[in-house]
VOGUFI-383357 format. One record per residue (C-alpha): residue number from 0; x, y, z negated. Coordinates in Angstrom, 1 decimal. Layout:
VOGUFI-383357
- NUM:X:Y:Z
...
end
This chain:
VOGUFI-383357
- 0:-88.4:47.5:-9.5
- 1:-87.1:50.1:-12.0
- 2:-87.5:53.9:-11.6
- 3:-83.9:54.3:-10.4
- 4:-84.2:51.6:-7.7
- 5:-87.5:53.2:-6.5
- 6:-85.8:56.6:-6.2
- 7:-82.9:55.1:-4.2
- 8:-85.4:53.4:-1.9
- 9:-87.3:56.7:-1.3
- 10:-84.1:58.5:-0.6
- 11:-83.0:55.9:1.9
- 12:-86.4:56.0:3.6
- 13:-86.1:59.8:4.0
- 14:-82.6:59.5:5.3
- 15:-83.6:56.9:7.9
- 16:-86.6:59.0:8.9
- 17:-84.3:62.0:9.5
- 18:-81.9:59.9:11.6
- 19:-84.7:58.5:13.7
- 20:-86.3:61.9:14.5
- 21:-85.9:63.0:18.1
- 22:-83.2:65.6:18.4
- 23:-83.9:69.0:20.0
- 24:-81.2:70.4:22.4
- 25:-82.0:73.9:23.7
- 26:-81.0:74.7:27.3
- 27:-79.8:78.3:27.4
- 28:-79.5:78.7:31.1
- 29:-82.4:81.2:31.3
- 30:-80.7:83.4:28.6
- 31:-77.7:83.6:31.0
- 32:-80.0:84.4:33.9
- 33:-81.3:87.4:32.0
- 34:-77.8:88.5:31.1
- 35:-76.6:88.2:34.7
- 36:-79.5:90.2:36.0
- 37:-78.1:93.4:34.4
- 38:-74.4:92.6:34.1
- 39:-72.5:93.1:30.9
- 40:-73.0:90.8:28.0
- 41:-76.6:91.2:26.8
- 42:-78.0:88.9:25.7
- 43:-74.8:87.5:24.3
- 44:-74.7:83.7:25.1
- 45:-72.4:82.9:22.1
- 46:-74.7:84.7:19.7
- 47:-77.8:83.1:21.1
- 48:-76.2:79.6:20.8
- 49:-75.1:80.4:17.2
- 50:-78.5:81.6:16.2
- 51:-80.4:78.7:17.8
- 52:-78.4:76.3:15.7
- 53:-79.0:78.4:12.6
- 54:-82.8:78.2:13.3
- 55:-82.6:74.4:13.6
- 56:-81.6:73.4:17.1
- 57:-79.6:70.1:17.0
- 58:-77.8:70.7:20.2
- 59:-77.1:73.3:23.0
- 60:-77.4:72.3:26.6
- 61:-76.0:74.2:29.7
- 62:-76.3:73.4:33.3
- 63:-73.6:75.3:35.3
- 64:-74.2:75.4:39.0
- 65:-71.7:76.1:41.8
- 66:-72.9:79.7:42.4
- 67:-72.9:80.4:38.6
- 68:-76.2:82.2:38.9
- 69:-76.9:81.6:35.2
- 70:-74.4:79.7:33.1
- 71:-70.9:80.4:34.2
- 72:-67.9:78.1:34.0
- 73:-66.4:80.6:31.7
- 74:-69.4:80.3:29.3
- 75:-68.9:76.5:29.2
- 76:-65.3:77.0:28.2
- 77:-66.2:79.6:25.4
- 78:-69.2:77.8:23.9
- 79:-67.5:74.9:22.1
- 80:-66.0:77.4:19.6
- 81:-69.5:78.2:18.2
- 82:-71.2:74.8:18.6
- 83:-71.3:72.7:15.4
- 84:-74.1:70.4:16.5
- 85:-74.0:68.8:19.9
- 86:-72.8:70.2:23.2
- 87:-74.5:68.8:26.3
- 88:-73.3:69.8:29.8
- 89:-75.5:68.9:32.7
- 90:-74.7:69.0:36.4
- 91:-74.1:67.5:39.7
- 92:-70.7:65.7:39.5
- 93:-68.7:67.7:42.0
- 94:-64.9:67.8:41.5
- 95:-65.1:71.2:39.9
- 96:-67.8:70.0:37.5
- 97:-65.9:66.9:36.6
- 98:-62.7:68.9:36.0
- 99:-64.7:71.3:33.8
- 100:-66.2:68.6:31.7
- 101:-62.9:66.8:31.2
- 102:-61.4:70.1:30.1
- 103:-64.1:71.0:27.6
- 104:-65.0:67.5:26.4
- 105:-68.6:68.0:25.3
- 106:-70.3:65.4:23.1
- 107:-72.5:64.5:26.1
- 108:-72.4:64.9:29.9
- 109:-75.7:64.5:31.8
- 110:-75.3:63.8:35.5
- 111:-78.0:65.4:37.7
- 112:-78.3:64.9:41.5
- 113:-79.4:68.5:42.3
- 114:-78.3:70.1:45.5
- 115:-76.2:73.3:45.2
- 116:-79.2:75.4:46.5
- 117:-81.8:73.8:44.3
- 118:-83.8:76.3:42.2
- 119:-84.0:73.7:39.4
- 120:-83.5:69.9:39.1
- 121:-86.2:68.1:41.1
- 122:-85.4:64.4:41.2
- 123:-83.6:61.7:39.3
- 124:-80.7:59.6:40.7
- 125:-81.2:56.6:42.9
- 126:-79.1:54.4:40.6
- 127:-79.4:51.5:43.0
- 128:-78.0:53.3:46.0
- 129:-75.6:55.4:44.1
- 130:-74.4:52.6:41.8
- 131:-70.7:52.6:42.8
- 132:-70.5:56.4:42.9
- 133:-71.9:56.8:39.4
- 134:-69.8:53.9:38.0
- 135:-66.5:55.6:38.8
- 136:-67.5:59.0:37.4
- 137:-69.1:57.6:34.3
- 138:-66.1:55.5:33.5
- 139:-63.8:58.6:33.8
- 140:-65.9:60.5:31.2
- 141:-66.1:57.5:28.9
- 142:-62.4:57.1:29.0
- 143:-62.2:60.5:27.4
- 144:-64.8:59.7:24.7
- 145:-67.6:61.7:26.3
- 146:-71.1:60.1:26.0
- 147:-72.8:59.9:29.4
- 148:-76.4:60.2:30.5
- 149:-77.9:60.2:33.9
- 150:-81.1:62.0:35.0
- 151:-83.7:59.4:36.1
- 152:-87.2:59.2:37.4
- 153:-89.5:57.0:35.2
- 154:-89.1:53.8:37.2
- 155:-88.2:50.5:35.4
- 156:-86.2:49.3:38.4
- 157:-84.1:52.5:38.2
- 158:-83.6:52.0:34.5
- 159:-82.3:48.5:35.1
- 160:-79.9:49.8:37.8
- 161:-78.8:52.6:35.4
- 162:-77.5:49.9:33.0
- 163:-75.2:48.6:35.6
- 164:-73.6:52.1:36.1
- 165:-72.2:51.9:32.6
- 166:-74.0:54.9:31.3
- 167:-74.7:55.2:27.6
- 168:-78.1:56.9:28.1
- 169:-80.7:57.9:30.6
- 170:-82.6:61.2:30.7
- 171:-86.2:60.8:32.0
- 172:-87.2:63.6:34.4
- 173:-90.5:64.7:32.9
- 174:-91.9:67.2:35.4
- 175:-94.5:64.7:36.6
- 176:-95.6:64.2:33.0
- 177:-95.9:67.9:32.3
- 178:-97.9:68.5:35.5
- 179:-100.3:65.7:34.8
- 180:-100.7:66.2:31.1
- 181:-103.4:68.9:31.0
- 182:-105.9:66.9:33.0
- 183:-105.0:63.3:32.1
- 184:-102.4:62.8:29.4
- 185:-102.7:59.0:29.3
- 186:-102.1:58.6:33.1
- 187:-99.3:61.1:33.0
- 188:-97.4:59.3:30.3
- 189:-98.0:55.7:31.5
- 190:-94.9:55.4:33.7
- 191:-92.7:57.0:31.1
- 192:-93.8:54.4:28.5
- 193:-92.9:51.7:31.0
- 194:-89.5:53.2:31.7
- 195:-88.8:53.8:27.9
- 196:-89.8:50.2:27.1
- 197:-87.3:49.0:29.8
- 198:-84.6:51.2:28.3
- 199:-85.4:49.8:24.9
- 200:-85.2:46.2:26.2
- 201:-81.8:47.0:27.7
- 202:-80.5:48.9:24.7
- 203:-80.0:52.0:26.8
- 204:-80.2:55.3:24.9
- 205:-83.2:57.5:25.9
- 206:-83.3:61.3:26.4
- 207:-85.9:63.3:28.2
- 208:-86.3:66.8:29.7
- 209:-87.8:69.2:32.3
- 210:-91.0:71.2:31.7
- 211:-91.6:69.9:28.2
- 212:-93.3:72.6:26.1
- 213:-95.0:73.2:22.8
- 214:-98.2:72.2:24.6
- 215:-97.1:68.7:25.7
- 216:-94.1:67.7:23.6
- 217:-95.9:66.1:20.6
- 218:-97.9:63.7:22.7
- 219:-94.8:62.7:24.7
- 220:-92.7:62.1:21.6
- 221:-95.4:60.2:19.8
- 222:-95.8:57.8:22.7
- 223:-92.3:57.2:23.9
- 224:-90.4:54.6:21.8
- 225:-86.8:55.3:20.6
- 226:-86.7:58.8:22.1
- 227:-83.3:60.1:21.0
- 228:-83.2:63.6:22.4
- 229:-85.1:66.2:24.4
- 230:-83.5:69.0:26.3
- 231:-85.8:72.0:26.6
- 232:-85.0:75.3:28.3
- 233:-87.5:77.2:30.4
- 234:-90.6:76.7:28.3
- 235:-88.8:77.3:25.1
- 236:-87.3:80.6:26.3
- 237:-90.7:81.7:27.7
- 238:-92.4:80.9:24.4
- 239:-89.7:82.7:22.5
- 240:-90.4:85.9:24.3
- 241:-93.7:86.1:22.4
- 242:-92.8:84.2:19.2
- 243:-89.1:84.5:18.8
- 244:-86.4:81.8:18.6
- 245:-86.6:81.8:14.8
- 246:-90.2:80.6:15.0
- 247:-90.2:78.5:18.1
- 248:-87.4:76.2:17.3
- 249:-89.0:75.0:14.0
- 250:-92.3:74.6:15.9
- 251:-90.6:72.2:18.3
- 252:-88.9:70.3:15.4
- 253:-92.3:69.9:13.7
- 254:-93.9:68.5:16.8
- 255:-91.0:66.1:17.3
- 256:-91.4:64.5:13.8
end
C-alpha cells in the first residue's frame, strides 16, 4: 500500500469514528426554569442554545409541559432559528403537543408518558399495552419527515414491542442506572446492555437519557452498543454552575468518545 492510499485509509477511519461517536444533546429545561423564576428574559434561552452548540453540543433538547413551568411553547417556536445541529422535542403526545411538533418540525420528537403534574419523567411507555395509541401518533410524525423516538424502560420485551409501533428509535430511561451506578455499576448497567442488544438485533436506533452525569456517562457509553445519542439536562446544568458550559460540554464529549 502506497503512502497516498495509507493516508486515505487513515482519513476514512477518522471520519467513521466521528460518525460513530455518541451524540450529545443538551436539555435546556432547567435554564428556562431559572428564567421563569424571576420573569423577564435572563438567562436568554436563545443565547444559551446558541452558545451550547458553539461549545460543541450536537443537539438541543426541550421538554415543554402543559403548565409551561420551564420551556414554553413560544420557546419551542423560536428555537429553530438558532439551531444548526439537531432539535429534539420531548413530551407527552397531547393534542397541543402534537400540533406544536407538527408546526415546528424538529429533527426528532421523543414521546414520553409523563403525567401533567409529574416533576420529571419517571417511567417509560408500556409499548405492549399502548401499541395502537403510539402507532397512530408515530405515523403522523413520520409522514412529516420527523424522526421518532419513544421513552422506554430497559426491558427487551418492551424493546420488541417498540419495533411494532413503527418508531425509528427508543430512548432508554436511565434513572435506575444512575441510582445504582455508585454502589454496583455492573449490576446497574446489566439490564441496559440487554435492552441495547435487543435494539441492535431489531435495527432500532438507540438513545438514552435521565440522570446521566459526568460521573456515570463514560461507563454507560462504553458498555452500551450502538448508542446514538444521549440527552442530558439537569446534571449538566448543575455541573455548569461550577465549571461553566464552555468547559462542561467538551468534558461530556470527551467521555462519550
